[in-house]
Structure formats: C-alpha cells, structure tokens
gemmi code that builds the backbone of each chain (N, CA, C; Angstrom):
import gemmi

chains = {
    "A": [
        ("MET", (-82.643, 11.886, 90.882), (-82.426, 13.173, 91.559), (-83.481, 14.176, 91.131)),
        ("GLU", (-84.051, 14.910, 92.081), (-84.977, 16.004, 91.754), (-84.247, 17.040, 90.910)),
        ("PRO", (-84.795, 17.453, 89.783), (-84.121, 18.506, 89.016), (-84.150, 19.826, 89.782)),
        ("LEU", (-83.137, 20.639, 89.547), (-83.108, 21.979, 90.131), (-83.810, 22.915, 89.155)),
        ("ILE", (-84.869, 23.564, 89.598), (-85.603, 24.495, 88.740), (-85.717, 25.824, 89.479)),
        ("LEU", (-85.311, 26.872, 88.790), (-85.199, 28.160, 89.469), (-85.665, 29.285, 88.554)),
        ("ILE", (-86.518, 30.163, 89.074), (-86.874, 31.389, 88.360), (-86.575, 32.536, 89.315)),
        ("THR", (-85.748, 33.451, 88.879), (-85.216, 34.429, 89.830), (-84.966, 35.795, 89.194)),
        ("HIS", (-84.999, 36.827, 90.012), (-84.620, 38.173, 89.546), (-83.099, 38.360, 89.589)),
        ("GLU", (-82.423, 37.461, 90.295), (-80.975, 37.631, 90.510), (-80.185, 37.109, 89.311)),
        ("PRO", (-78.949, 37.622, 89.117), (-78.079, 37.076, 88.064), (-77.903, 35.562, 88.242)),
        ("LEU", (-77.848, 34.846, 87.121), (-77.738, 33.383, 87.184), (-76.297, 32.971, 87.482)),
        ("ASP", (-76.155, 31.922, 88.285), (-74.841, 31.442, 88.697), (-74.551, 30.127, 87.955)),
        ("ARG", (-73.826, 30.241, 86.836), (-73.562, 29.075, 85.994), (-72.832, 27.980, 86.775)),
        ("ASN", (-71.834, 28.377, 87.527), (-71.040, 27.385, 88.257), (-71.886, 26.588, 89.249)),
        ("ALA", (-72.817, 27.277, 89.895), (-73.658, 26.588, 90.878), (-74.572, 25.584, 90.181)),
        ("LEU", (-75.041, 25.940, 88.974), (-75.930, 25.020, 88.239), (-75.156, 23.800, 87.759)),
        ("VAL", (-73.933, 24.019, 87.281), (-73.100, 22.884, 86.856), (-72.794, 21.994, 88.064)),
        ("ALA", (-72.495, 22.618, 89.180), (-72.201, 21.844, 90.396), (-73.411, 21.010, 90.805)),
        ("ALA", (-74.611, 21.563, 90.573), (-75.829, 20.864, 90.992), (-76.065, 19.580, 90.198)),
        ("VAL", (-75.533, 19.508, 88.968), (-75.755, 18.294, 88.168), (-74.534, 17.363, 88.162)),
        ("THR", (-73.424, 17.854, 88.665), (-72.197, 17.044, 88.662), (-72.335, 15.856, 89.607)),
        ("HIS", (-71.974, 14.672, 89.119), (-72.031, 13.486, 89.970), (-71.038, 12.459, 89.429)),
        ("PRO", (-70.661, 11.491, 90.229), (-69.591, 10.572, 89.830), (-69.909, 9.750, 88.589)),
        ("GLY", (-71.187, 9.508, 88.314), (-71.545, 8.696, 87.148), (-71.638, 9.483, 85.856)),
        ("ALA", (-71.431, 10.791, 85.930), (-71.572, 11.631, 84.736), (-70.342, 11.524, 83.859)),
        ("GLY", (-70.580, 11.312, 82.549), (-69.467, 11.305, 81.606), (-69.472, 12.540, 80.738)),
        ("GLY", (-70.579, 13.264, 80.764), (-70.686, 14.489, 79.978), (-71.664, 15.458, 80.612)),
        ("ILE", (-71.299, 16.723, 80.601), (-72.205, 17.766, 81.087), (-72.349, 18.775, 79.956)),
        ("VAL", (-73.590, 19.003, 79.523), (-73.848, 20.008, 78.496), (-74.558, 21.185, 79.152)),
        ("VAL", (-74.054, 22.381, 78.856), (-74.649, 23.595, 79.409), (-75.090, 24.487, 78.258)),
        ("PHE", (-76.358, 24.884, 78.270), (-76.810, 25.899, 77.320), (-77.026, 27.194, 78.094)),
        ("GLU", (-76.506, 28.275, 77.547), (-76.688, 29.575, 78.191), (-77.227, 30.546, 77.151)),
        ("GLY", (-78.399, 31.069, 77.400), (-78.973, 32.083, 76.518), (-78.625, 33.456, 77.056)),
        ("VAL", (-78.113, 34.320, 76.186), (-77.691, 35.644, 76.656), (-78.391, 36.752, 75.851)),
        ("VAL", (-78.436, 37.920, 76.438), (-79.126, 39.057, 75.818), (-78.247, 39.657, 74.723)),
        ("ARG", (-78.826, 39.711, 73.513), (-78.104, 40.199, 72.337), (-78.407, 41.684, 72.139)),
        ("ASP", (-77.474, 42.384, 71.521), (-77.630, 43.848, 71.400), (-78.423, 44.277, 70.175)),
        ("ASN", (-78.925, 43.301, 69.401), (-79.692, 43.698, 68.210), (-80.754, 42.656, 67.913)),
        ("ALA", (-81.841, 43.083, 67.286), (-82.918, 42.178, 66.904), (-83.689, 42.797, 65.763)),
        ("ARG", (-83.815, 42.059, 64.690), (-84.581, 42.507, 63.523), (-84.225, 43.941, 63.131)),
        ("GLY", (-82.957, 44.224, 63.102), (-82.506, 45.540, 62.656), (-82.582, 46.624, 63.719)),
        ("ASN", (-83.103, 46.269, 64.908), (-83.179, 47.270, 65.977), (-81.995, 47.149, 66.920)),
        ("GLN", (-81.572, 48.258, 67.442), (-80.511, 48.241, 68.436), (-81.147, 48.113, 69.814)),
        ("VAL", (-80.933, 46.968, 70.440), (-81.586, 46.674, 71.712), (-80.823, 47.342, 72.856)),
        ("ARG", (-81.567, 48.001, 73.743), (-80.942, 48.626, 74.932), (-80.924, 47.640, 76.093)),
        ("TYR", (-82.063, 47.004, 76.335), (-82.129, 45.963, 77.375), (-83.412, 45.169, 77.169)),
        ("LEU", (-83.553, 44.051, 77.895), (-84.757, 43.224, 77.833), (-85.444, 43.212, 79.183)),
        ("GLU", (-86.746, 43.035, 79.128), (-87.551, 42.930, 80.344), (-88.311, 41.603, 80.237)),
        ("TYR", (-88.087, 40.688, 81.201), (-88.777, 39.395, 81.169), (-89.908, 39.377, 82.183)),
        ("ASP", (-91.041, 38.807, 81.753), (-92.189, 38.626, 82.642), (-92.491, 37.130, 82.693)),
        ("VAL", (-93.091, 36.685, 83.783), (-93.334, 35.247, 83.953), (-94.656, 35.019, 84.675)),
        ("TYR", (-95.309, 33.915, 84.339), (-96.447, 33.403, 85.119), (-95.822, 32.303, 85.970)),
        ("PRO", (-95.399, 32.644, 87.187), (-94.443, 31.785, 87.901), (-94.947, 30.371, 88.190)),
        ("GLU", (-96.161, 30.256, 88.727), (-96.623, 28.919, 89.121), (-96.679, 27.990, 87.903)),
        ("MET", (-97.194, 28.532, 86.790), (-97.326, 27.684, 85.606), (-95.976, 27.420, 84.952)),
        ("ALA", (-95.090, 28.410, 84.973), (-93.764, 28.231, 84.376), (-93.016, 27.099, 85.075)),
        ("ILE", (-93.048, 27.107, 86.398), (-92.363, 26.051, 87.161), (-92.955, 24.690, 86.806)),
        ("GLN", (-94.284, 24.639, 86.746), (-94.954, 23.370, 86.442), (-94.599, 22.881, 85.038)),
        ("GLN", (-94.563, 23.806, 84.072), (-94.233, 23.429, 82.693), (-92.781, 22.951, 82.588)),
        ("ILE", (-91.871, 23.658, 83.236), (-90.455, 23.257, 83.183), (-90.301, 21.876, 83.814)),
        ("ARG", (-91.004, 21.669, 84.921), (-90.949, 20.357, 85.581), (-91.392, 19.250, 84.611)),
        ("ALA", (-92.450, 19.527, 83.853), (-92.965, 18.523, 82.905), (-91.964, 18.282, 81.769)),
        ("ILE", (-91.318, 19.340, 81.314), (-90.333, 19.206, 80.231), (-89.142, 18.366, 80.702)),
        ("VAL", (-88.666, 18.645, 81.899), (-87.526, 17.893, 82.426), (-87.926, 16.434, 82.653)),
        ("ALA", (-89.151, 16.226, 83.112), (-89.614, 14.844, 83.324), (-89.622, 14.082, 81.998)),
        ("GLU", (-90.031, 14.768, 80.937), (-90.028, 14.138, 79.606), (-88.599, 13.805, 79.171)),
        ("ALA", (-87.664, 14.714, 79.438), (-86.253, 14.470, 79.099), (-85.709, 13.291, 79.910)),
        ("GLN", (-86.161, 13.200, 81.163), (-85.713, 12.086, 81.998), (-86.189, 10.766, 81.410)),
        ("GLN", (-87.441, 10.796, 80.916), (-88.006, 9.577, 80.358), (-87.326, 9.198, 79.031)),
        ("ARG", (-87.139, 10.197, 78.147), (-86.614, 9.906, 76.806), (-85.134, 9.552, 76.808)),
        ("TRP", (-84.343, 10.271, 77.624), (-82.887, 10.092, 77.542), (-82.271, 9.581, 78.852)),
        ("GLY", (-83.134, 9.250, 79.791), (-82.617, 8.739, 81.057), (-81.829, 9.763, 81.856)),
        ("VAL", (-82.138, 11.038, 81.622), (-81.415, 12.100, 82.335), (-81.728, 12.027, 83.832)),
        ("GLN", (-80.715, 11.893, 84.620), (-80.920, 11.848, 86.072), (-80.587, 13.175, 86.744)),
        ("HIS", (-79.763, 13.978, 86.070), (-79.293, 15.213, 86.710), (-79.463, 16.384, 85.752)),
        ("ALA", (-80.394, 17.289, 86.089), (-80.660, 18.442, 85.235), (-80.942, 19.669, 86.091)),
        ("ALA", (-80.547, 20.815, 85.577), (-80.821, 22.079, 86.261), (-81.282, 23.090, 85.213)),
        ("VAL", (-82.363, 23.813, 85.529), (-82.901, 24.821, 84.613), (-83.129, 26.097, 85.415)),
        ("ALA", (-82.513, 27.178, 84.974), (-82.694, 28.451, 85.679), (-83.039, 29.532, 84.662)),
        ("HIS", (-84.048, 30.341, 84.971), (-84.441, 31.451, 84.099), (-84.477, 32.721, 84.926)),
        ("ARG", (-83.901, 33.746, 84.367), (-83.934, 35.031, 85.055), (-85.093, 35.864, 84.528)),
        ("ILE", (-85.694, 36.689, 85.373), (-86.771, 37.576, 84.941), (-86.459, 38.995, 85.409)),
        ("GLY", (-87.277, 39.939, 84.947), (-87.019, 41.338, 85.258), (-86.164, 41.963, 84.174)),
        ("ARG", (-85.422, 43.017, 84.535), (-84.618, 43.719, 83.531), (-83.246, 43.067, 83.372)),
        ("LEU", (-82.873, 42.758, 82.117), (-81.561, 42.174, 81.825), (-80.811, 43.045, 80.833)),
        ("GLU", (-79.542, 43.241, 81.108), (-78.710, 44.079, 80.245), (-78.059, 43.208, 79.160)),
        ("ILE", (-77.528, 43.870, 78.145), (-76.836, 43.176, 77.059), (-75.721, 42.289, 77.621)),
        ("GLY", (-75.668, 41.045, 77.154), (-74.607, 40.141, 77.588), (-74.940, 39.321, 78.826)),
        ("GLU", (-76.010, 39.667, 79.516), (-76.359, 38.903, 80.706), (-77.115, 37.634, 80.306)),
        ("ALA", (-76.991, 36.607, 81.152), (-77.648, 35.324, 80.868), (-79.110, 35.387, 81.277)),
        ("SER", (-80.001, 34.990, 80.345), (-81.429, 34.945, 80.670), (-81.855, 33.538, 81.080)),
        ("VAL", (-81.172, 32.541, 80.512), (-81.541, 31.158, 80.837), (-80.289, 30.287, 80.805)),
        ("ILE", (-80.197, 29.361, 81.749), (-79.102, 28.388, 81.751), (-79.688, 27.004, 82.024)),
        ("ILE", (-79.290, 26.063, 81.183), (-79.727, 24.682, 81.346), (-78.475, 23.817, 81.429)),
        ("ALA", (-78.394, 22.999, 82.453), (-77.261, 22.082, 82.597), (-77.798, 20.658, 82.702)),
        ("VAL", (-77.229, 19.773, 81.893), (-77.656, 18.375, 81.883), (-76.421, 17.492, 81.977)),
        ("ALA", (-76.438, 16.550, 82.899), (-75.330, 15.589, 83.029), (-75.863, 14.187, 82.793)),
        ("THR", (-75.161, 13.439, 81.932), (-75.548, 12.051, 81.653), (-74.285, 11.191, 81.596)),
        ("PRO", (-74.441, 9.876, 81.634), (-73.259, 9.008, 81.573), (-72.468, 9.201, 80.277)),
        ("HIS", (-73.176, 9.446, 79.149), (-72.499, 9.629, 77.860), (-72.959, 10.932, 77.220)),
        ("ARG", (-72.090, 11.542, 76.388), (-72.359, 12.902, 75.914), (-73.588, 13.038, 75.013)),
        ("GLY", (-73.868, 11.994, 74.217), (-74.957, 12.093, 73.245), (-76.285, 12.468, 73.899)),
        ("GLU", (-76.614, 11.774, 74.978), (-77.883, 12.035, 75.662), (-77.911, 13.440, 76.250)),
        ("ALA", (-76.770, 13.902, 76.716), (-76.724, 15.234, 77.334), (-77.009, 16.321, 76.297)),
        ("PHE", (-76.380, 16.179, 75.104), (-76.641, 17.155, 74.034), (-78.115, 17.139, 73.637)),
        ("GLU", (-78.629, 15.946, 73.396), (-80.010, 15.855, 72.909), (-81.009, 16.346, 73.939)),
        ("ALA", (-80.806, 15.962, 75.186), (-81.744, 16.363, 76.233), (-81.692, 17.876, 76.457)),
        ("CYS", (-80.494, 18.439, 76.424), (-80.352, 19.876, 76.641), (-81.052, 20.645, 75.520)),
        ("ARG", (-80.856, 20.191, 74.293), (-81.492, 20.817, 73.129), (-83.014, 20.728, 73.236)),
        ("TYR", (-83.494, 19.559, 73.636), (-84.942, 19.367, 73.783), (-85.493, 20.314, 74.856)),
        ("ILE", (-84.787, 20.415, 75.969), (-85.292, 21.234, 77.072), (-85.373, 22.710, 76.657)),
        ("ILE", (-84.336, 23.251, 76.038), (-84.392, 24.678, 75.689), (-85.418, 24.920, 74.591)),
        ("ASP", (-85.470, 24.059, 73.584), (-86.427, 24.278, 72.491), (-87.872, 24.211, 72.984)),
        ("THR", (-88.152, 23.246, 73.826), (-89.522, 23.088, 74.316), (-89.873, 24.199, 75.298)),
        ("LEU", (-88.891, 24.556, 76.127), (-89.102, 25.659, 77.076), (-89.527, 26.926, 76.337)),
        ("LYS", (-88.846, 27.213, 75.246), (-89.149, 28.449, 74.519), (-90.526, 28.418, 73.873)),
        ("MET", (-91.034, 27.219, 73.588), (-92.356, 27.113, 72.963), (-93.497, 27.120, 73.956)),
        ("THR", (-93.286, 26.543, 75.132), (-94.453, 26.264, 75.988), (-94.433, 26.922, 77.363)),
        ("VAL", (-93.300, 27.432, 77.799), (-93.249, 27.966, 79.164), (-93.654, 29.450, 79.150)),
        ("PRO", (-94.619, 29.822, 79.988), (-95.114, 31.202, 79.959), (-94.131, 32.214, 80.554)),
        ("ILE", (-93.117, 32.520, 79.745), (-92.142, 33.565, 80.063), (-92.068, 34.441, 78.820)),
        ("TRP", (-92.194, 35.742, 79.018), (-92.237, 36.666, 77.881), (-91.119, 37.684, 77.988)),
        ("LYS", (-90.681, 38.163, 76.815), (-89.662, 39.209, 76.870), (-90.099, 40.442, 76.095)),
        ("LYS", (-89.775, 41.570, 76.660), (-90.015, 42.850, 75.993), (-88.671, 43.415, 75.593)),
        ("GLU", (-88.545, 43.705, 74.300), (-87.322, 44.346, 73.806), (-87.463, 45.843, 73.941)),
        ("VAL", (-86.540, 46.425, 74.641), (-86.519, 47.880, 74.710), (-85.351, 48.322, 73.834)),
        ("ALA", (-85.711, 48.872, 72.661), (-84.704, 49.262, 71.671), (-84.641, 50.777, 71.591)),
        ("THR", (-83.649, 51.265, 70.885), (-83.525, 52.716, 70.730), (-84.738, 53.268, 69.972)),
        ("SER", (-85.386, 52.395, 69.177), (-86.505, 52.845, 68.343), (-87.876, 52.634, 68.994)),
        ("GLY", (-87.910, 52.061, 70.199), (-89.193, 51.815, 70.857), (-89.177, 50.501, 71.595)),
        ("GLU", (-90.319, 50.110, 72.186), (-90.350, 48.856, 72.929), (-91.527, 48.001, 72.505)),
        ("GLU", (-91.335, 46.686, 72.662), (-92.318, 45.759, 72.116), (-92.156, 44.387, 72.771)),
        ("TRP", (-93.317, 43.743, 73.093), (-93.280, 42.333, 73.524), (-93.039, 41.508, 72.283)),
        ("VAL", (-92.038, 40.666, 72.296), (-91.644, 39.967, 71.078), (-91.637, 38.457, 71.253)),
        ("GLU", (-91.595, 37.804, 70.115), (-91.407, 36.356, 70.066), (-90.031, 36.112, 69.479)),
        ("GLY", (-89.431, 35.032, 69.842), (-88.179, 34.624, 69.202), (-86.956, 35.209, 69.835)),
    ],
    "B": [
        ("MET", (-121.171, 32.542, 89.024), (-119.911, 32.075, 89.627), (-118.804, 33.094, 89.372)),
        ("LYS", (-117.776, 33.010, 90.196), (-116.652, 33.923, 90.036), (-115.381, 33.147, 89.677)),
        ("ILE", (-114.627, 33.724, 88.761), (-113.311, 33.164, 88.451), (-112.290, 34.293, 88.529)),
        ("ARG", (-111.024, 33.914, 88.575), (-109.946, 34.899, 88.642), (-109.172, 34.860, 87.322)),
        ("THR", (-108.924, 36.031, 86.763), (-108.017, 36.092, 85.608), (-106.788, 36.876, 86.043)),
        ("ARG", (-105.639, 36.423, 85.595), (-104.386, 37.163, 85.847), (-103.820, 37.558, 84.492)),
        ("TYR", (-103.202, 38.732, 84.468), (-102.702, 39.273, 83.207), (-101.187, 39.417, 83.240)),
        ("PHE", (-100.563, 38.994, 82.149), (-99.102, 39.082, 82.035), (-98.720, 39.752, 80.721)),
        ("ALA", (-97.504, 40.261, 80.695), (-96.891, 40.795, 79.468), (-97.836, 41.787, 78.780)),
        ("SER", (-98.108, 41.551, 77.480), (-98.902, 42.527, 76.725), (-100.328, 42.657, 77.265)),
        ("PHE", (-100.888, 41.586, 77.835), (-102.239, 41.694, 78.425), (-102.224, 42.667, 79.605)),
        ("ARG", (-101.228, 42.525, 80.459), (-101.168, 43.393, 81.631), (-101.000, 44.856, 81.219)),
        ("GLU", (-100.169, 45.079, 80.225), (-99.932, 46.462, 79.806), (-101.156, 47.057, 79.113)),
        ("THR", (-101.867, 46.241, 78.341), (-103.056, 46.749, 77.648), (-104.196, 47.008, 78.621)),
        ("ILE", (-104.382, 46.098, 79.571), (-105.511, 46.200, 80.505), (-105.178, 47.147, 81.657)),
        ("GLY", (-103.912, 47.215, 82.000), (-103.504, 48.141, 83.055), (-103.697, 47.602, 84.455)),
        ("GLN", (-103.906, 46.313, 84.601), (-103.928, 45.711, 85.937), (-103.413, 44.283, 85.883)),
        ("ASN", (-103.120, 43.751, 87.092), (-102.514, 42.422, 87.174), (-103.534, 41.299, 87.167)),
        ("GLU", (-104.729, 41.588, 87.669), (-105.728, 40.525, 87.741), (-107.104, 41.121, 87.929)),
        ("GLU", (-108.118, 40.295, 87.704), (-109.505, 40.691, 87.926), (-110.277, 39.477, 88.408)),
        ("ILE", (-111.353, 39.743, 89.146), (-112.332, 38.701, 89.441), (-113.492, 38.934, 88.480)),
        ("LEU", (-113.864, 37.908, 87.726), (-114.954, 38.028, 86.765), (-116.155, 37.222, 87.256)),
        ("THR", (-117.343, 37.782, 87.084), (-118.571, 37.057, 87.413), (-119.172, 36.530, 86.121)),
        ("LEU", (-119.351, 35.216, 86.044), (-119.816, 34.565, 84.814), (-121.083, 33.760, 85.104)),
        ("HIS", (-121.832, 33.475, 84.048), (-122.999, 32.600, 84.216), (-122.530, 31.149, 84.324)),
        ("GLU", (-123.320, 30.334, 84.998), (-122.976, 28.916, 85.129), (-122.806, 28.310, 83.732)),
        ("GLY", (-121.810, 27.473, 83.551), (-121.609, 26.817, 82.265), (-120.772, 27.631, 81.292)),
        ("ALA", (-120.324, 28.815, 81.711), (-119.511, 29.653, 80.816), (-118.201, 28.937, 80.497)),
        ("ASN", (-117.708, 29.157, 79.294), (-116.428, 28.554, 78.925), (-115.385, 29.641, 78.620)),
        ("VAL", (-114.197, 29.184, 78.237), (-113.094, 30.122, 78.023), (-113.425, 31.116, 76.907)),
        ("ALA", (-114.091, 30.630, 75.851), (-114.443, 31.518, 74.737), (-115.366, 32.647, 75.208)),
        ("ASP", (-116.240, 32.358, 76.178), (-117.122, 33.414, 76.712), (-116.300, 34.512, 77.382)),
        ("VAL", (-115.221, 34.103, 78.056), (-114.373, 35.108, 78.717), (-113.611, 35.925, 77.672)),
        ("CYS", (-113.167, 35.272, 76.588), (-112.531, 36.014, 75.484), (-113.468, 37.127, 75.020)),
        ("ALA", (-114.730, 36.763, 74.784), (-115.708, 37.729, 74.276), (-115.928, 38.853, 75.289)),
        ("LEU", (-116.029, 38.481, 76.563), (-116.236, 39.485, 77.611), (-115.071, 40.474, 77.665)),
        ("LEU", (-113.843, 39.931, 77.631), (-112.671, 40.813, 77.727), (-112.546, 41.698, 76.489)),
        ("LEU", (-112.884, 41.132, 75.324), (-112.797, 41.938, 74.097), (-113.821, 43.069, 74.105)),
        ("SER", (-114.982, 42.827, 74.736), (-115.969, 43.909, 74.804), (-115.501, 44.999, 75.765)),
        ("ARG", (-114.816, 44.586, 76.840), (-114.303, 45.581, 77.789), (-113.044, 46.269, 77.283)),
        ("TYR", (-112.198, 45.492, 76.617), (-110.886, 46.010, 76.192), (-110.673, 45.699, 74.714)),
        ("PRO", (-111.309, 46.471, 73.835), (-111.225, 46.171, 72.392), (-109.782, 46.126, 71.877)),
        ("ARG", (-108.875, 46.809, 72.545), (-107.486, 46.827, 72.063), (-106.803, 45.469, 72.221)),
        ("LEU", (-107.458, 44.530, 72.912), (-106.874, 43.191, 73.055), (-107.017, 42.341, 71.789)),
        ("GLN", (-107.869, 42.781, 70.874), (-108.230, 41.952, 69.708), (-107.037, 41.234, 69.063)),
        ("ALA", (-106.037, 42.005, 68.658), (-104.930, 41.413, 67.894), (-104.174, 40.374, 68.718)),
        ("ILE", (-103.897, 40.707, 69.975), (-103.092, 39.793, 70.787), (-103.929, 38.577, 71.224)),
        ("MET", (-105.237, 38.796, 71.452), (-106.097, 37.681, 71.869), (-106.116, 36.582, 70.802)),
        ("GLU", (-106.135, 37.006, 69.535), (-106.187, 36.035, 68.436), (-104.938, 35.154, 68.397)),
        ("ARG", (-103.851, 35.648, 68.953), (-102.584, 34.917, 68.887), (-102.249, 34.216, 70.199)),
        ("SER", (-103.173, 34.239, 71.134), (-102.850, 33.720, 72.461), (-103.439, 32.345, 72.711)),
        ("ALA", (-102.750, 31.601, 73.550), (-103.295, 30.353, 74.080), (-103.940, 30.689, 75.429)),
        ("CYS", (-104.577, 29.708, 76.054), (-105.123, 29.987, 77.376), (-104.876, 28.808, 78.301)),
        ("ALA", (-104.818, 29.153, 79.591), (-104.543, 28.138, 80.608), (-105.562, 28.285, 81.732)),
        ("VAL", (-106.059, 27.148, 82.201), (-106.928, 27.138, 83.374), (-106.214, 26.329, 84.451)),
        ("ASN", (-106.082, 26.951, 85.616), (-105.407, 26.301, 86.750), (-104.056, 25.721, 86.324)),
        ("HIS", (-103.296, 26.523, 85.563), (-101.905, 26.235, 85.198), (-101.717, 25.219, 84.079)),
        ("SER", (-102.793, 24.805, 83.404), (-102.632, 23.887, 82.277), (-103.251, 24.498, 81.025)),
        ("TYR", (-102.584, 24.279, 79.878), (-103.152, 24.745, 78.616), (-104.453, 24.013, 78.335)),
        ("VAL", (-105.447, 24.763, 77.880), (-106.752, 24.163, 77.587), (-107.300, 24.750, 76.289)),
        ("PRO", (-108.228, 24.020, 75.628), (-108.905, 24.586, 74.444), (-109.999, 25.574, 74.855)),
        ("LEU", (-110.452, 26.345, 73.876), (-111.407, 27.436, 74.134), (-112.764, 26.957, 74.638)),
        ("ASP", (-113.118, 25.717, 74.350), (-114.452, 25.269, 74.773), (-114.460, 24.687, 76.191)),
        ("THR", (-113.361, 24.877, 76.908), (-113.278, 24.367, 78.286), (-114.270, 25.094, 79.200)),
        ("ILE", (-115.095, 24.330, 79.882), (-116.075, 24.888, 80.812), (-115.355, 25.341, 82.086)),
        ("LEU", (-115.735, 26.515, 82.571), (-115.102, 27.068, 83.774), (-115.945, 26.757, 85.015)),
        ("HIS", (-115.253, 26.764, 86.148), (-115.924, 26.480, 87.412), (-115.536, 27.522, 88.453)),
        ("GLU", (-116.377, 27.657, 89.460), (-116.145, 28.599, 90.553), (-114.695, 28.498, 91.053)),
        ("GLY", (-114.032, 29.642, 91.154), (-112.691, 29.662, 91.719), (-111.570, 29.340, 90.742)),
        ("ASP", (-111.895, 29.029, 89.494), (-110.845, 28.725, 88.514), (-109.945, 29.946, 88.290)),
        ("GLU", (-108.708, 29.675, 87.932), (-107.778, 30.742, 87.532), (-107.534, 30.609, 86.033)),
        ("LEU", (-107.900, 31.654, 85.304), (-107.768, 31.654, 83.837), (-106.718, 32.680, 83.443)),
        ("VAL", (-105.794, 32.252, 82.589), (-104.755, 33.175, 82.110), (-104.622, 33.033, 80.598)),
        ("PHE", (-104.651, 34.155, 79.911), (-104.364, 34.140, 78.476), (-102.860, 34.262, 78.305)),
        ("ILE", (-102.326, 33.387, 77.450), (-100.884, 33.269, 77.279), (-100.520, 33.822, 75.905)),
        ("PRO", (-100.095, 35.064, 75.824), (-99.650, 35.574, 74.525), (-98.426, 34.796, 74.058)),
        ("PRO", (-98.094, 34.867, 72.772), (-96.988, 34.052, 72.255), (-95.727, 34.217, 73.105)),
        ("VAL", (-95.073, 33.079, 73.387), (-93.858, 33.119, 74.196), (-92.635, 33.070, 73.287)),
        ("GLY", (-91.464, 32.936, 73.900), (-90.202, 33.183, 73.207), (-89.939, 32.419, 71.925)),
        ("GLY", (-90.447, 31.197, 71.820), (-90.108, 30.380, 70.661), (-90.724, 30.853, 69.370)),
        ("GLY", (-91.745, 31.693, 69.501), (-92.366, 32.240, 68.310), (-93.269, 31.247, 67.598)),
        ("THR", (-93.478, 30.082, 68.193), (-94.359, 29.109, 67.583), (-95.766, 29.324, 68.110)),
        ("LEU", (-96.678, 29.628, 67.223), (-98.033, 29.901, 67.666), (-98.791, 28.606, 67.855)),
        ("PRO", (-99.685, 28.583, 68.846), (-100.547, 27.416, 68.962), (-101.404, 27.329, 67.701)),
        ("SER", (-101.565, 26.155, 67.172), (-102.336, 26.001, 65.943), (-103.281, 24.828, 66.105)),
        ("GLN", (-104.146, 24.653, 65.127), (-105.077, 23.525, 65.193), (-104.307, 22.200, 65.183)),
        ("GLU", (-103.203, 22.158, 64.408), (-102.450, 20.900, 64.316), (-101.645, 20.623, 65.585)),
        ("HIS", (-101.091, 21.689, 66.163), (-100.245, 21.503, 67.339), (-100.640, 22.461, 68.464)),
        ("PRO", (-101.853, 22.334, 68.965), (-102.252, 23.255, 70.035), (-101.405, 23.016, 71.278)),
        ("LEU", (-101.130, 24.065, 72.006), (-100.273, 23.936, 73.181), (-100.860, 22.986, 74.212)),
        ("TRP", (-102.192, 22.945, 74.277), (-102.769, 22.126, 75.337), (-102.586, 20.642, 75.093)),
        ("SER", (-102.104, 20.265, 73.910), (-101.891, 18.839, 73.651), (-100.480, 18.413, 74.021)),
        ("LEU", (-99.617, 19.368, 74.351), (-98.220, 19.024, 74.624), (-98.077, 18.354, 75.986)),
    ],
}
model = gemmi.Model(1)
for chain_id, residues in chains.items():
    chain = gemmi.Chain(chain_id)
    for i, (resn, *xyz) in enumerate(residues, 1):
        res = gemmi.Residue()
        res.name, res.seqid = resn, gemmi.SeqId(i, " ")
        for name, pos in zip(("N", "CA", "C"), xyz):
            atom = gemmi.Atom()
            atom.name, atom.element = name, gemmi.Element(name[0])
            atom.pos, atom.b_iso = gemmi.Position(*pos), 0.0
            res.add_atom(atom)
        chain.add_residue(res)
    model.add_chain(chain)
structure = gemmi.Structure()
structure.add_model(model)
structure.setup_entities()
C-alpha cells in the first residue's frame, strides 16, 4: 500500500490517519502523536510556528517510510505533519503504523519519528513570553 | 550560470526574502555559494556553520559542483537537534 504522507496547515485528524492504515491483516496499530508543550528550557511557550521545505520534506518522509517498509515489512503507514502556527496542546505530527504483530509496529513507528526529526527539513520557532527563536529539539 | 536558492526558517528571516537567483562561474560548488552568501549577509555566519545543504532536494556535501538551473537550499538544524557531522553527515543517510 502507498503510505499516506501529508503536510498541511490544517489541524491533524488522528482518526482519519488510523483509518488509513487499518486493514484486516493488522494485529497492532501504533500511533505516535507529537503535541505542542507549554514550556521549553525554562521558557514559557506561547505558541510554535513551523516552517517546511515542502518538496524535500515529502521526499525525505517517503524515503524514511520506504526504509521502515524494508526493515520491518510495514505495509500500512501514515505520516502527517502540520505547519504554520500551532497552539499549546495541538498535534504537530502524527504517525500511524499497522503491522501483523505489535513489535514491528512499535519499532517502525519509533524509527520513523526519530529519523523524521533528524533529517526532514521542517523547522519550529518557539514564541515564548521571553522572546522568539528557531530551535532544535 | 544561474542557480536558484530558497530560504527557510532562520535563513529566510535573516536574509529577508524567500529565494534568489544567483549567477555563478562555471564549476562553482556549494562552498562557493556559502562564501558568496556570507559576504552578502554576514549575519548568516553562525547559522551557516551549523547547516547542511541540499541540491535538488537531496543532501549533498560542500564540494558538490553546481549546474545551471540547480536548486540549492541551506538546511539549518531541524527538530532532532542532531547536527550533521563528519562521522554522520546528513547526505549519507
């Protein structure tokens, strides 16, 4: 199955992503959801602003999912990242992976989010009460 | 020859525009563009040192030769906080 890959300004729809990977052969579905936290390094965060290099981000995510498909036999995966302004508590990224057994789903999901954060050209700016800054981590 | 650079995140805010067309000498590589941009925008120094670069959507090393119509983007550190290094450069992933 072609993975679902989405980069959007709109709020992420967790249920739709889970539905996209659900299939009769799935024995486990793992969902990772990254959400906007209200504090970072001692600063009180007001909101986050995400920027993306869209063409390359899509290509990189596609390569990461392809690697997960190869390593863990993942047939059904969905990756969605939101960009623009996000408020505290809103989801910035959701990854859903369905596999016949749970072990592969956990490992593949972990691999996808960790690698995505290292290599996909998506940046976040923290706008805190004390100022704003493009940050890592 | 002409190439296109696009700017994102801290690059866009420092330079104040989304993209530029640069005119380079034949055989110019990515490092030449680093030098050119640093001469135009000295405030890029700190972030340039921490950035990776991509040509036509793929991570590449600094000695990559550029060609007419290429799209070059400097990639400041992304969310994971892992910097490209000599041991694990992003372009090898």
